[in-house]
N, C-alpha and C positions, 0 to 999 in steps of 0.2 A: 265628718263622712260616713255611711252605714258601714258595718262591717262585710267584707265579702263573703260574700256564704254561698253563690252559687255561681260556676265558670261554663259558657256558654260559645256557642260560635256565635263570629261578628257576624255574620247576617242576620241571624236570628237576634242580638244584641240591639242592633238596630232597627228590626221589627218592631223592639219595646219601644225605644225611643224617638220612631220617626215621628210622633203627631206633635210634639216639643223640641224636636231639634230643633228648628228653626228660631226660636223663642229666645234658647239659651247664646246666640249671636253675640259676642261681646265688642265694645268698638275696634279693641284690639283686633278679635278675629275679624272686623272688617277690615283693615291695615293690610293684616294679612292677604284677603284675598284682594285687595286693591293693588297690594306690592308682585302677587301673582299674573293677576290676569295682564298687569303693564307689562311684566318682563314676558308673557310668554307671546302677548299680541307684536311685542318687536322682536323674537328672536321667529315664530314660526311663521313661514310662507307658504302659501297652498290652501285649500279650498277643504279640504279632508281631515276631519281632525276627530277623535275619539275623547269621548268626556270616561274616563275610567275610573270608577269607583265615586260616580256624579250625585249620591247622595238625594237629597230631595230636590236637585235641580238648581240649585245657589247659584252655578255659574253659565247655565244655558244665557242670562240675557244678553252679558256681553259676549260671548261665545256667537248666537247666532247671530248679533249685530254686526260680526266682523269677518267671520267665515261663512262660503256654502252650502257645509252640509257635517252634523254633528253627530254622529254617532252616538248614545246614550250608554252604558253596563256600568248596573248600580242591582247587586247581590239580592240586596234588600227587596221584599217585595214592595213592604207599605213605601219607604222612602221612596221608591221607583214609580208608583204609585201618584204622588205626591208632586215628584217633578213631572208627571203626565200631566196631572188637573193644569197643573204651573201652565206647561207649556202652551195648552190648549186658552187658559184664560189670557194670556198674551198674545194669541194669535200668531206664534212660531213653528205651529205642530210639522210642517211644509219643509221645516228645514235639518228638522231632528228625528232620529232614527233609534227608536226604543227596541234594543236589544232583549229578545225575550227568554232565545233558544241559545244552547253553547255557551254559558255565559260564562263557567266553571274555565279559567285559563291552564289548569292542570293539565285538561283534556283538547288543545289545541294540538295539530302538529297543521303540514302542508298541506294535506286533503281534509282537514278538519278546523274549519275557521268559522266564526260567528258571521263573517263579512268577508268578499270576494277583493274591493278596492282597497289601496292597502296606502293608509294614514301618514300627512304631512309632519301632525304633530299630537299627540298624545299628553292629555292630560290628566295628572295624579292629584288633586288638590286635598290638604287638610288632611295629611297623614293617614292618605291610605296605603301607602309603603309600608309603614309603620307597622298595619295590621297584618302582613304576611309574613309567614315563618322565610320563609328563603326567595329572599331573592332573585337567587342567581336563578331559580326556575320562570320568574314573572319574566325579569329580560331578556331571558330565551325564547318566551312565547308573544312580549311583545315586539319582539323583531319581527318575529313574522308577518304582524300586520302595518309594520312602520317602512316608508319608503329610505330606499339609503338617501343619506342624507337627512331624513324626516329626525323631529326631535319629541322628545319626552322630558317634560317639565312638572317636577315633585315638588311638594310642600311638605317638606321628611322632619321629626321632630330630632330636633340640631344636639348634637353627640357631644358638643365642648360641655367639657364637667362641671363649668361653671352653671349654665343655661340649665344643666338637668338638677343638681342645687340647691337651684334658686325657684324650679317649678317642681320639682320633689322633695329629694332629700341629701344629706351630704353622706350616707348611707348609700345609696342609689348612684350617683355620682362616683365614688368611689369603685364599688361593683359594674357601672361602664367603661373606667381605666381598661378592667383586666377581663373584660369579656369583647368579641367583638359584635355579638347580640347578645344582648339582653332582655330579658322577657321581666314587665311590668301586665299590672291589669286597669282598664275604667273601667272605674266601679261608676254604678249609679243604683242608690238604694239597695246596696245588696249584692248587684245579678253584674259581672264584671267578664271582659273579653280579651287573651291576653294582646298586649302592646308590646312591640318589639324597638330597642337603642340601638342600632348600626352604628357599628366607629365609620367615621367618612371614608376611610382606608379601604374598609369593609366592599361599601357601595363600590368605591372605585375597582376593586379586583372583582365582586363580581359581574358586574356590566362589563369587564371588560372585552369580553368574545367576541360582545355583539356592537356595544356603541362604544365611543371616545367621550371620558370623560370631560365632558365643557368646563363644567361653573359648580360653585357649591358655595354660596352666599347665603349669611345667616341672614333673616330681618329681624331688623333692630327689634328692643324691648317687644320680643315675641317668644315662642320654646320652638319654635320654626325654622330651619332654610329652605330654600329653594334650590335643587340637585335642577341641572341640565344635560343631557345626552344629546350626543349625536349619531343614528344609527351610520353602521360601516359600510 
């Protein structure tokens, strides 16, 4: 791996790698996506869904097959463009609303939301949450667009030290035991963005004001776990 030489904003990072992102999906990644979508379909009831941090739209085929309306939120302009093109090619555009304005959740409040409808389910797949420095703020904002008893499901980087040791290093694993939030960097050709490991108990505490912490289940043979929250 190239030495990390430059740190940039997460959205800009994914703008840089958007065109090659899909090509880097592995069999393990496909298994994670399959496990996530099966879990999501089992838990979430209702028609209104938000694909939060939807990337290049890899989850749109199963979302549009199982739900009536999907609000697609992706900060990376180029990733969002690829997802929009794919939805046109697959003729599911009528089910997907691509959010273009007011997509920075930090600015949301009761009088300033990107959508008027409430979501029955919010999907945040493939470590979207781990790109956000302050999950407390995110949970507060997602609660604004979620129905009572609506669910948020996220694949997060599993904070089990053995898993971190396997996928990163012993030093990173030890540090993760001592910090509720540990910063590492997603590095591509010397350019990276901050990524955060969150201890499970920290995520539970951070979401507790607005959500019930329903489940946290590691996905076998992967660095991920699926976290399930239910709006209070």
